[in-house]
C-alpha positions in Angstrom: -6.5 4.7 -22.2 -5.6 1.1 -21.8 -8.2 -1.6 -22.5 -9.2 -3.0 -19.1 -8.9 -6.8 -19.9 -11.0 -8.5 -17.0 -13.3 -10.5 -15.9 -15.7 -8.3 -17.6 -15.4 -7.2 -21.0 -14.8 -3.7 -22.5 -18.4 -3.3 -23.8 -19.8 -4.0 -19.8 -17.4 -1.4 -18.8 -19.3 1.0 -21.2 -22.6 0.3 -19.8 -21.5 1.3 -16.0 -22.0 4.6 -14.9 -18.4 5.3 -14.0 -17.7 7.2 -10.8 -15.1 11.0 -11.0 -12.1 10.2 -10.3 -11.0 11.1 -6.5 -8.5 13.3 -7.9 -9.9 15.1 -11.4 -6.8 15.5 -13.8 -7.4 19.0 -14.7 -7.8 20.3 -11.2 -4.6 18.3 -9.6 -2.7 18.7 -13.1 -2.3 15.7 -14.0 -0.9 14.5 -17.2 -2.6 12.6 -20.0 -0.6 9.2 -19.2 -1.0 9.7 -15.6 -4.7 10.0 -15.9 -4.8 7.0 -18.2 -3.2 4.7 -15.9 -5.5 5.9 -12.9 -8.0 5.8 -14.5 -7.5 2.0 -15.5 -7.1 1.6 -12.1 -10.2 3.0 -11.1 -12.7 1.5 -13.8 -11.3 -2.3 -12.7 -11.7 -1.5 -9.1 -15.4 -0.3 -10.0 -16.6 -3.1 -12.4 -14.7 -6.0 -10.9 -13.2 -5.3 -7.4 -15.9 -4.2 -6.0 -18.4 -7.0 -6.8 -15.8 -9.6 -5.3 -14.7 -7.6 -2.0 -17.8 -8.6 0.0 -16.8 -12.2 -0.7 -13.2 -11.9 0.4 -13.8 -9.7 3.6 -16.4 -12.5 5.2 -14.4 -15.5 4.1 -10.8 -14.3 5.1 -9.7 -15.3 1.6 -6.9 -13.7 -0.7 -8.3 -11.9 -3.6 -5.8 -13.9 -6.0 -8.7 -13.6 -9.3 -7.9 -9.4 -8.8 -4.0 -10.2 -9.0 -4.6 -12.1 -12.4 -7.3 -8.6 -13.4 -4.0 -6.5 -12.1 -1.7 -8.9 -14.3 -3.8 -8.4 -17.4 -4.1 -4.5 -16.8 -0.6 -4.3 -16.6 -0.7 -2.8 -13.0 1.3 -5.3 -11.7 4.0 -3.5 -13.4 2.6 -0.1 -13.1 6.2 1.2 -11.2 8.0 -1.0 -13.6 10.4 0.9 -15.9 9.2 1.1 -19.9 12.3 0.0 -20.3 11.9 -3.4 -18.3 8.1 -3.7 -20.1 6.0 -2.2 -17.3 4.2 1.1 -16.9 6.9 3.6 -15.7 4.6 5.4 -13.2 6.4 8.0 -10.8 5.8 7.6 -7.1 2.7 10.3 -7.4 0.5 8.2 -10.1 1.0 4.9 -8.2 -0.1 6.7 -4.9 -3.1 7.8 -6.9 -4.1 4.8 -8.6 -3.8 3.2 -5.2 -6.0 4.8 -3.6 -8.9 4.6 -6.6 -8.5 0.7 -6.0 -9.1 1.3 -2.0 -12.2 3.2 -3.0 -13.7 0.0 -3.8 -11.6 -2.7 -2.2 -9.2 -2.1 0.7 -7.8 -5.7 0.9 -6.6 -5.4 -2.6 -5.1 -2.3 -2.7 -2.9 -2.8 0.6 -1.7 -5.9 -0.4 -0.9 -4.5 -3.7 0.7 -1.9 -1.9 3.0 -4.6 -0.6 3.5 -6.1 -4.2 4.4 -2.7 -5.9 7.0 -1.7 -3.4 9.5 -4.1 -4.5 9.4 -2.2 -7.7 9.0 1.1 -6.5 12.0 0.9 -4.3 14.2 -1.0 -6.6 13.0 1.2 -9.3 12.5 4.9 -9.5 13.7 5.3 -5.9 16.5 3.4 -6.0 17.7 5.3 -9.0 17.7 8.6 -6.8 20.2 6.8 -4.5 23.5 6.9 -4.4 25.4 4.2 -6.1 29.0 3.3 -7.7 28.6 2.6 -11.4 29.5 -1.5 -10.5 26.9 -1.4 -7.8 24.7 0.4 -10.3 25.4 -1.9 -12.8 24.4 -4.9 -10.8 21.4 -3.6 -9.4 20.3 -3.3 -13.1 21.0 -6.9 -13.6 19.2 -8.1 -10.8 16.0 -6.1 -11.0 15.7 -6.9 -14.6 15.5 -10.8 -13.2 12.9 -9.5 -11.1 10.9 -7.5 -13.5 11.1 -10.1 -16.0 9.2 -12.4 -13.8 6.3 -9.9 -13.1 5.6 -8.6 -16.8 5.6 -11.9 -18.2 4.6 -14.4 -15.7 2.4 -12.4 -13.6 4.5 -12.9 -10.5 3.5 -11.6 -6.9 6.0 -10.5 -4.9 5.2 -9.4 -0.9 7.0 -7.1 1.9 6.6 -9.1 5.2 8.1 -5.9 7.9 6.7 -6.3 11.4 8.4 -8.4 14.0 6.5 -7.4 16.9 9.7 -5.5 18.0 10.6 -2.0 17.4 12.4 -2.7 14.2 9.4 -2.1 12.0 9.4 1.4 13.3 13.0 2.0 12.7 14.4 1.4 15.5 16.6 -1.7 15.5 17.8 -3.4 13.4 15.3 -6.5 11.7 15.5 -10.0 13.9 15.5 -12.1 10.9 19.4 -12.9 9.7 21.0 -13.2 6.5 24.4 -14.9 7.0 26.7 -14.9 3.9 27.7 -18.0 2.3 29.0 -19.2 -0.9 26.8 -17.7 -3.4 24.1 -16.0 -1.1 23.1 -16.2 2.0 21.4 -18.1 4.5 17.9 -16.6 6.5 16.3 -17.2 9.6 13.5 -15.3 11.2 10.0 -14.4 11.2 7.6 -11.9 10.0 4.7 -11.5 11.8 1.1 -9.8 9.8 2.9 -10.8 6.9 0.2 -10.0 4.1 -0.1 -12.3 1.0 1.2 -15.1 3.4 0.6 -18.3 1.3 -0.2 -16.3 -1.7 2.9 -14.4 -2.6 5.5 -15.9 -5.3 8.3 -14.0 -3.6 8.7 -12.7 -0.3 10.4 -9.8 -0.1 12.2 -9.9 2.9 13.8 -7.2 5.2 16.5 -8.8 7.3 19.8 -7.8 8.9 23.1 -9.2 7.2 25.2 -10.7 10.4 28.8 -9.6 10.1 31.3 -11.5 11.8 32.7 -9.7 14.5 30.1 -6.6 14.4 26.7 -6.2 16.5 23.7 -6.2 14.3 23.3 -3.1 12.5 20.2 -1.4 11.0 22.7 -0.2 8.4 23.8 -4.0 7.1 19.5 -4.4 6.1 19.2 -6.6 3.5 16.4 -6.6 0.9 15.7 -9.8 -0.6 13.4 -11.5 -2.3 12.5 -15.0 -0.9 10.7 -17.5 -3.2 7.8 -19.0 -1.3 8.4 -22.5 -2.6 12.0 -22.4 -0.9 13.0 -25.0 1.3 12.2 -23.7 5.1 9.7 -21.3 4.2 6.6 -21.8 6.4 3.5 -20.3 6.7 2.0 -20.7 10.0 -1.5 -19.3 12.4 -5.0 -18.5 11.6 -6.4 -14.9 10.2 -9.3 -13.8 11.5 -9.2 -10.1 12.2 -11.5 -7.2 12.5 -10.7 -5.6 9.2 -8.7 -6.0 6.3 -9.5 -9.8 6.0 -8.5 -10.5 2.5 -5.0 -9.1 3.3 -4.2 -12.7 4.8 -1.7 -11.6 7.0 -0.4 -14.7 8.3 3.2 -15.7 10.3 5.9 -16.0 8.0 9.1 -18.3 9.7 12.1 -18.9 7.7 14.3 -22.0 8.9 17.5 -21.9 7.2 16.3 -20.5 3.6 19.0 -20.6 1.3 18.9 -17.3 -0.7 21.0 -16.9 -4.1 22.9 -13.3 -4.7 20.6 -12.4 -7.5 17.7 -12.7 -5.0 19.3 -8.9 -3.6 16.0 -6.2 -4.5 18.6 -3.9 -3.6 22.1 -3.7 -3.1 24.1 -4.0 0.2 23.4 -0.6 1.9 20.7 1.1 -0.3 17.8 0.2 1.8 19.6 1.8 5.1 20.1 5.1 2.4 16.5 4.7 1.3 15.5 4.6 4.6 17.3 7.7 5.9 16.8 10.1 2.4 13.9 8.9 1.1 11.5 8.7 4.2 7.9 8.8 1.8 8.7 5.6 0.9 6.9 4.3 4.2 3.8 6.8 3.3 2.5 4.2 0.6 0.0 2.5 2.8 -2.3 5.6 3.2 -3.3 5.4 -0.5 -5.5 2.8 0.5 -7.0 4.4 3.6 -7.7 8.0 1.6 -10.1 5.6 -1.2 -11.8 3.8 1.6 -12.7 7.9 2.8 -13.7 8.6 -0.5 -15.8 5.5 -0.2 -17.6 5.8 2.9 -18.5 9.5 1.8 -19.8 8.4 -1.9 -22.0 5.5 0.1 -23.3 8.1 2.3 -24.2 10.5 -0.7 -26.0 7.6 -2.5 -27.7 6.1 0.3 -29.2 9.3 1.7 -30.3 9.6 -2.4 -32.0 6.2 -2.2 -29.5 5.1 -4.9 -27.2 2.1 -3.3 -28.2 -0.5 -5.5 -30.1 -3.4 -3.4 -31.9 -0.6 -1.0 -35.3 0.8 -1.6 -35.5 3.8 -2.9 -36.4 5.8 0.0 -34.7 9.4 -0.1 -33.2 10.7 3.0 -31.5 13.8 2.1 -33.6 16.3 3.0 -33.2 16.4 6.7 -31.1 18.8 7.9 -28.8 16.6 10.7 -28.4 14.8 7.7 -27.3 17.5 5.0 -25.1 18.9 8.0 -23.2 15.6 8.4 -22.7 15.3 4.8 -20.9 18.7 4.5 -18.7 18.0 7.7 -17.7 14.3 5.8 -17.1 16.2 2.5 -14.8 18.7 4.5 -13.0 15.9 6.0 -12.4 14.3 3.0 -10.7 17.6 1.4 -8.4 18.3 3.7 -7.6 14.4 3.7 -7.0 15.1 0.0 -5.2 18.4 -0.2 -2.5 17.5 2.5 -2.0 14.0 1.2 -1.5 15.1 -2.3 0.7 17.2 -1.7 2.8 15.2 0.2 2.9 12.4 -2.7 3.7 15.3 -5.0 6.6 16.7 -3.1 8.1 13.3 -2.6 11.7 13.0 -3.2 15.2 12.1 -2.1 16.6 14.4 0.6 13.1 16.0 1.5 12.9 19.2 3.9 12.2 18.9 7.7 8.7 20.9 6.5 8.2 18.2 3.5 8.8 15.0 6.5 6.4 16.7 9.0 4.0 17.2 6.2 4.3 13.9 5.4 3.9 12.3 9.0 0.7 14.7 9.1 -0.5 13.2 6.0 0.0 9.9 7.2 -2.0 10.5 10.3 -4.7 12.3 8.6 -5.2 9.7 6.4 -5.2 6.9 8.2 -7.6 8.5 11.3 -9.7 10.7 8.8 -10.6 7.6 6.7 -12.0 5.9 10.2 -13.8 9.5 11.2 -15.4 9.8 7.9 -16.5 6.3 8.2 -17.9 6.4 11.5 -19.7 9.4 10.6 -21.2 8.0 7.8 -22.8 5.2 10.2 -24.6 7.5 12.6 -25.7 9.4 9.4 -27.4 6.7 7.4 -28.7 4.8 10.5 -29.1 0.9 11.0 -29.9 -0.1 7.7 -26.6 1.2 6.2 -24.7 -1.7 8.6 -25.9 -4.7 6.7 -23.2 -6.8 6.0 -25.3 -7.1 2.1 -23.9 -3.4 1.9 -20.4 -2.3 1.7 -20.2 0.3 4.7 -19.7 -2.2 7.3 -16.8 -3.7 5.8 -15.4 0.0 5.3 -15.8 1.0 8.5 -13.4 -2.1 9.7 -11.0 -1.9 7.2 -10.6 1.9 7.6 -10.1 1.5 11.6 -6.9 -1.1 10.8 -5.1 2.2 9.2 -3.6 3.1 12.6 -2.4 0.5 13.2 0.3 0.3 10.0 3.7 0.1 10.7 6.1 2.0 10.2 4.3 4.7 10.4 1.3 3.7 13.0 -0.9 7.1 14.2 0.9 7.2 17.6 4.5 7.2 16.0 3.6 10.1 13.3 2.1 12.2 16.8 5.3 11.6 18.3 7.9 12.4 15.8 5.9 15.4 14.7 5.9 16.6 18.1 9.9 16.0 18.6 10.8 16.8 15.3 8.7 20.1 15.3 10.8 21.3 18.6 13.6 19.7 18.0 17.2 20.3 15.6 19.1 17.0 15.0 21.4 16.8 17.6 19.5 19.1 20.4 18.7 17.6 23.7 17.7 19.2 27.0 20.9 17.4 29.0 
């Protein structure tokens, strides 16, 4: 198991009664290497991140210290191939590790996802896609540049996606545009709800390459890493939301930003290919909410047993109504875990129709189910548990944000499941 070199020493960690994993390695058939990576995330989350989460939430400040700890633990490079100095984790391993971090600090897990996706998409996911030999070699050279920054220097990448229209949902081309010039591109546009704004070192921007004489097309989507300090990059607006306050998702503006060719995180055409052939790439926001669902359940059990730090050791477990509520929460949690684990396990290029429908269902189940469990936790634990000195009210607020997350919001998942279940490709009622 990796050593967690964070704000607490290994001796401190040994003194903590560590939580059981969300997904037991034996029950869910995880190998030793996977279990070690996931355990590192869980230990770091419980012993370090949990104690800071309330402050980041209250002040709506970015968890900068947590990112330093993630770097020291090797977790900024969790999905970077081993030959580039990373941990070489696959999709499933990353997803479970992210759920463990989300269990203790939702904002850290959600923003860490934005960072990891820059390496997951350009790493193991891109390896599954079609490229000719020169393009593959070019991609290998370029991604090595990005990976070195992360592994050696702790560089943090973000992934601004939303623009306020249908682009983030895959309906139209991105409005942020990249005009080809000698040696690179000139980028203009805007991204809203851009997590890590003002705190990332590079913004992994999805934008549309302008092709002279052609209409803007999703096929021409580029995935470019814009340096945060580049001329023409600015962060505007306030950030005071209901939940996920530590994500600091302000608005990013790009005005005539020059981006060199080596900034490409994927070659031309590869992002569109990924969006068409690797749809589980859009399921990576869900681990945070699986973790929050577990957190709400954990809190309820400890609260009813009189074991929550900072509260009187008063037991409330003897009441049948509370026992039934815990049973309902346990059943809902196991339902979420079962479908979600299956979805992340079968993530691959060119999934079947059934697998895609299951991915939508897993997303919906996690995003809506986390808040359902948190809501039941509030009702069951009662008013004392809603004090801001305790984590439950933060868990509730953070969990409520999940169903709004593009590109697979709860509404879009329902729409796509219903339509794709009833219609085969190309079918209509005309």
